N, C-alpha and C positions, 0 to 999 in steps of 0.2 A: 046177851047183854051187849049194849053198844060200847064200842071202844072210844077212848078219849080222842078229841080232835088233835090234828097235827099242831095247831096253834098252842093248845094247852100243854102239849108235850114239849114243844120247842121252848116255851116260857120256862117250864120246869127244868129243862136240860141246861139252859143258859144260867139260871139262878142257882142251881144245885151242883151240877156236874162241872161247871166252869167257875164256880165260886172260889176255888182254890188258886186260880191263876192270878199271878201278881201283875201281869200285863193288862192294865185297864183297857188299852187300845184294842187288844185282842178280843176281849169280852164285848166291847162296844161294837166291833165289826160283826160279830156273831149276832148280837141283839138286833142291830139295824137291818142286816140283810135277811134275817128270818122273820122280820115284822114284829119282834117283841117290843119294839119301841119305835116312835115315828122315824121314818127314813129321811135323811137329809140328802137331797139330790146333789148338793154341792160337794159331797164326799166322794161321789163317783161321777166321772165325766162321761155321761151318756145323754143322748138326745131326749127331749121332752116326751116324744112319742114312745120311745123305748122304756123310758122311766114309768109312764102311766101304764103301759102294757105289763111291765114287770110287777108293779104294785097290784094290779087287778088280779093277775094270776096267783100271786103270793097270797092275797086276801082270800081267794077262792080255796086254796089247799089248806089254809089255816082253819077254815070253817068245816073241813071234812074230817070224818073219823080217819085216823091214820091208816087203818087197814083197808080203806076203800080208795085210797089215792092210787092213781094209775100212772104208767109211764107217760102218757099224754099230758096228765096234769103237771108232772114235773117238767116235762119238755116246755110246756107253756110258760113256766116261770123263767127258765134260763135262756130260752131261744131269743127273746127280745134283746138281750145284752150279750149273746154268745159271740157275735162278730165284733161289736163295738168295744166291749170290755171282756175279752175271753178269759183273762186271768181271774178277774172278779167272778165271772160266771162259773168257772171251774171250781172256785172256792165255795160258792153258794151251793153248787151241786153236791160237793163233798159234805157240806154241813147238813143239807137235807138228808142225805144218805145216812149219816151218823145219827141224826135225830130219829129217823125211822127205825133203824136198827135198835136204838135205845128203847124206843116204844114197844117194839115187838118183843124184846127181852123182858122189859119191865111189866108189860100188861098181858103177857101170855098169848103170843101168836106164833107158835112153833113152826107152822107151815107158811109163814109170811115170806113172800118173794119181794125183795126190795126194789121198788120201781125207779129209784134214783141211781142204780148201779150204772156206771158208764160202760165199762168193758163188756162186750157181748149184749149190750142192751141199747142205751142211748147213743152209743158211738155210731149206730146204724141209721139214726134219724136226725142227729144234729149235724149241721154243716161242718165240713172239715176246715179248720182254721190254721193257716200258716202263721205261726207267731214269730214276729220279727224282733230280734233283740237289738236294742240301741245301746252302743257303748259310748262312753265319754271319749272325746277326742284326746289322743295322747299328746303330751308336750314334746315338740321336736327336740331331738337330742342336742342340737346346736344351741337351743334356748335354755338348757339346763343351768349353765353357769350364771347367766343373768338372773334366772328365777331364784337360785340359791342366794345370790347377792342381795336380792330384794328381801328374802326372808331374814338374812343376817342383819339387814339394816333396820329391822323393826325395833323401836326403842324399848318397848315393854314386852319382851318375849313371854309367851305362855307355855304351859306344858303341851297344849295342842300343837302349837307351832313347832316346838322341839320334837314332838313325835313325828310330825310331817317331815322335818329334815332328816330324822333318823330313817324313815321309810325310804327316802330318796337315796341316802348314802349307802344303805344296805341292799337296795334293790329287792326289797321283800314286800309281801302283801300287807295291806293295812291291818288285817286281822291278826297277823303274826306280830306286828308292832304292838297293837293294843293289848295282846295277851302276854307280852314279854315279861319275864320276871328277872330279878337280880340273880337268882340261882342258875339261870341259863348263861350268865356272863362268866367267862373264865376268871380265875383269881388274878391273872396279870392284865385283864381287861383288853386282851387282844382278839378274843374270839367269842362269838355268840352262837350257841348251839340250840337250835330250835328242835324240840322233840318231835318224833314222828306223828304223835297224836294231834299236833297243831299245824301240820303242813298239808297242802292239797295233795301231794304225792304220797302221803302217809310214810314218808322216809325221813329219818333224822337229817337235818340240814345244818352244816357248820358254816358260819359267815365270818370271814376275816374282817376285823374292824380297822378301818382307815384312821389316820390321825384325826380327821374331822369327826368321825364317829366316836372316837375316844373322848374328844372334847364334849360331845353331846352327853356322854356318860358322866363327865365331871359336872355338867350343868344339872343333870337329873339327880345327882347325889344331894343337891341343895333341897330337894323336895322329899328325900327319902326318910321314912320312919323306921323301916325294918330292912334287914339284909336280904330277906327272902320274899319281900312283898312285890307287887306288880311294879314294873318299870315305868309305865306311862299312865297309870290310873290314880291320880292324886286324890280323887274323892274317897278312895278306900284305904290307901296305904301311905299317903304323903301329906306333909304339911309344909307350908312355906317357912323357912327359917332365915 
């Protein structure tokens, strides 16, 4: 009995196995990169040639029974974008691998060897890519006072602006600020204790609060609904008063 095509399994996987995801953008990425819906070239910055080669190879494996797809077939899909958009290509490869594993389990192919496996398989035939990480330029320390003065001069301050100032004053990561809760602030308002689960070092971090940071707390209390709610997320725990 012939096995279902990769395309039909991919469509099924996206509609059923990913149906529970609340992140619509995540489902959209899966659907477009696996050919479950028309691919929008503007969403991925690759050349027209790479784009056409990628789509042609993708269309070819979508038409094949999943258990007949080879490593060469998978390589044909990701190779055109492997160097231009390595991060996207790696995600596509992972998605193909998951769909094929899903197909083998669902449709009874116990001896199936996944051709989309990277380690020990495609790593030997795909070009090695050196991924360069681009960081945002840091604000020179000498410019910090002027920057803070500009923030303070804003006539209609928002919670987002206040959160930015809090991050600068406490020298913490933005994620730590966005996840901060009133329960982490000491009763006297002089210390912010970030639990280990929310720090990059996985260690509890205590931050002494300067006079300016304490003023930020006074501002945030204007938006507070609950004593233990999020400190900087007005959409969930705050209301303007």
